[in-house]
C-alpha distance (Angstrom), angle and dihedral (degrees) to the residues before:
residue distance angle dihedral
X1 . . .
X2 3.80 . .
X3 3.75 136.6 .
X4 3.86 129.5 -141.6
X5 3.74 97.1 24.7
X6 3.79 120.2 159.8
X7 3.72 118.4 -153.9
X8 3.78 126.1 -162.3
X9 3.76 116.2 -160.6
X10 3.85 119.7 -177.9
X11 3.72 126.3 -161.3
X12 3.65 134.4 162.1
X13 3.81 91.4 -156.0
X14 3.84 110.2 33.8
X15 3.80 111.2 -146.4
X16 3.79 120.8 -131.2
X17 3.81 93.5 -106.3
X18 3.89 89.9 59.3
X19 3.73 91.6 47.3
X20 3.84 91.2 49.2
X21 3.80 90.8 49.4
X22 3.83 88.3 51.9
X23 3.78 94.0 49.7
X24 3.76 89.3 47.1
X25 3.87 90.7 53.4
X26 3.76 91.8 -119.4
X27 3.86 89.4 116.7
X28 3.78 133.1 17.0
X29 3.70 118.2 -128.6
X30 3.83 128.5 -153.2
X31 3.73 124.1 -169.6
X32 3.84 124.2 -151.1
X33 3.76 98.6 -146.1
X34 3.83 97.4 177.4
X35 3.80 122.9 80.5
X36 3.71 123.7 -134.7
X37 3.85 116.7 -77.3
X38 3.84 112.0 -72.8
X39 3.88 92.9 5.8
X40 3.73 110.9 144.4
X41 3.97 124.8 -156.0
X42 3.80 115.9 -97.6
X43 3.74 112.3 -108.6
X44 3.86 103.9 -133.6
X45 3.76 125.7 -165.4
X46 3.85 128.9 -174.8
X47 3.79 108.6 -155.0
X48 3.79 145.5 140.7
X49 3.77 117.2 -85.2
X50 3.86 121.5 -101.4
X51 3.70 130.9 165.0
X52 3.78 88.2 -133.0
X53 3.83 91.3 57.8
X54 3.77 90.2 49.4
X55 3.87 92.1 49.0
X56 3.83 93.4 45.0
X57 3.82 97.3 47.2
X58 3.90 92.3 43.1
X59 3.75 95.1 48.7
X60 3.86 89.9 48.0
X61 3.79 90.0 52.6
X62 3.80 94.2 45.3
X63 3.82 90.8 48.5
X64 3.81 90.5 60.6
X65 3.82 93.2 47.2
X66 3.73 98.2 -100.9
X67 3.68 139.1 128.8
X68 3.89 130.7 -117.6
X69 3.73 124.7 -140.7
X70 3.78 114.8 -157.2
X71 3.79 117.4 -169.2
X72 3.82 110.1 -151.6
X73 3.75 107.4 168.6
X74 3.85 99.3 -168.4
X75 3.89 108.3 96.0
X76 3.89 93.4 -173.1
X77 3.83 90.2 56.8
X78 3.75 104.3 32.0
X79 3.81 98.2 97.8
X80 3.85 90.1 49.6
X81 3.74 88.5 51.3
X82 3.78 91.5 48.2
X83 3.74 88.4 53.3
X84 3.82 90.3 51.4
X85 3.77 90.4 51.2
X86 3.81 92.7 50.1
X87 3.83 88.5 53.2
X88 3.79 91.9 48.6
X89 3.85 94.0 45.5
X90 3.76 109.3 24.3
X91 3.81 91.8 170.0
X92 3.82 91.0 62.9
X93 3.78 124.0 93.8
X94 3.93 103.9 -135.6
X95 3.78 125.6 -155.0
X96 3.81 126.0 -177.7
X97 3.80 130.5 -155.1
X98 3.87 132.4 173.4
X99 3.79 136.6 162.0
X100 3.78 94.8 -105.4
X101 3.80 93.4 66.2
X102 3.73 120.8 107.2
X103 3.80 112.3 -94.5
X104 3.86 93.1 -114.4
X105 3.75 93.5 47.1
X106 3.83 91.7 48.0
X107 3.77 92.9 48.7
X108 3.78 90.6 49.7
X109 3.81 91.9 51.8
X110 3.89 92.1 48.8
X111 3.85 88.2 48.9
X112 3.79 90.6 49.7
X113 3.82 88.2 53.3
X114 3.80 92.2 52.8
X115 3.81 88.5 45.7
X116 3.86 90.9 57.8
X117 3.83 95.1 -113.8
X118 3.81 89.4 131.7
X119 3.74 131.6 40.4
X120 3.84 94.8 -179.6
X121 3.77 113.9 52.2
X122 3.83 119.6 -171.0
X123 3.80 115.0 -164.8
X124 3.73 145.4 157.5
X125 3.80 118.8 -123.1
X126 3.71 91.0 -73.7
X127 3.75 87.8 96.2
X128 3.79 90.8 70.6
X129 3.77 85.1 82.9
X130 3.73 99.5 77.5
X131 3.83 128.1 -45.0
X132 3.75 109.4 158.1
X133 3.73 114.0 179.5
X134 3.80 123.4 145.8
X135 3.84 90.5 -151.4
X136 3.76 92.5 58.5
X137 3.73 102.1 96.9
X138 3.80 107.3 141.8
X139 3.79 124.6 65.3
X140 3.72 123.3 -172.1
X141 3.87 116.2 -172.1
X142 3.71 118.3 -168.0
X143 3.82 117.8 -154.5
X144 3.81 91.6 4.9
X145 3.78 89.7 169.8
X146 3.80 87.8 72.2
X147 3.78 93.6 61.8
X148 3.74 130.4 73.6
X149 3.71 124.1 -109.1
X150 3.85 93.1 -113.0
X151 3.77 90.2 53.6
X152 3.75 93.4 48.8
X153 3.76 91.4 49.0
X154 3.78 92.3 48.0
X155 3.85 92.1 48.1
X156 3.78 91.9 46.8
X157 3.76 87.5 57.8
X158 3.80 89.9 67.0
X159 3.77 91.6 74.0
X160 3.80 131.8 60.5
X161 3.66 99.1 37.8
X162 3.83 95.1 137.0
X163 3.79 132.0 54.5
X164 3.86 96.6 -82.1
X165 3.81 122.7 97.9
X166 3.73 109.7 -97.7
X167 3.86 127.7 -147.0
X168 3.80 130.1 -153.3
X169 3.73 121.4 -169.1
X170 3.84 115.3 -167.9
X171 3.69 105.3 -167.8
X172 3.77 135.7 -170.4
X173 3.83 134.6 -177.9
X174 3.72 113.6 -80.4
X175 3.85 112.4 -101.4
X176 3.89 96.8 34.3
């Protein structure tokens, strides 16, 4: 249709097709290798789950005025888990979101998160599609072994967007 058109495509996680096109000289690829000013690397830990670890990491984040994102990818059990978290950390303000919520309810919960009504946010993997809060600095993923590497990388990118050190805890059940 047109000649001499330049196309700029941006991706935080280039997909294999894009990389292949680059290696085949169909497309050029540029890499931005420097993080934004004052951005610190995310400290990532792979460990077995314990309530004590959840309590300690959450209280540490709340004490420095931040928020905690807990990825719990089982919709049928998410409200029971949220109740458990409330009993472990009664000073926390817990919000819950999952993909089976009605659209208006989900939008309201996300808006409440941005309006600082929650400092502990429990969600399924639906949050990999764009939570951007500078106060979100601790991520706790339960059963991380059940997610793919791309998903974990994408979800981990939801934290550490400010100038505070961020922590990601990718947990699994003891004995695996």
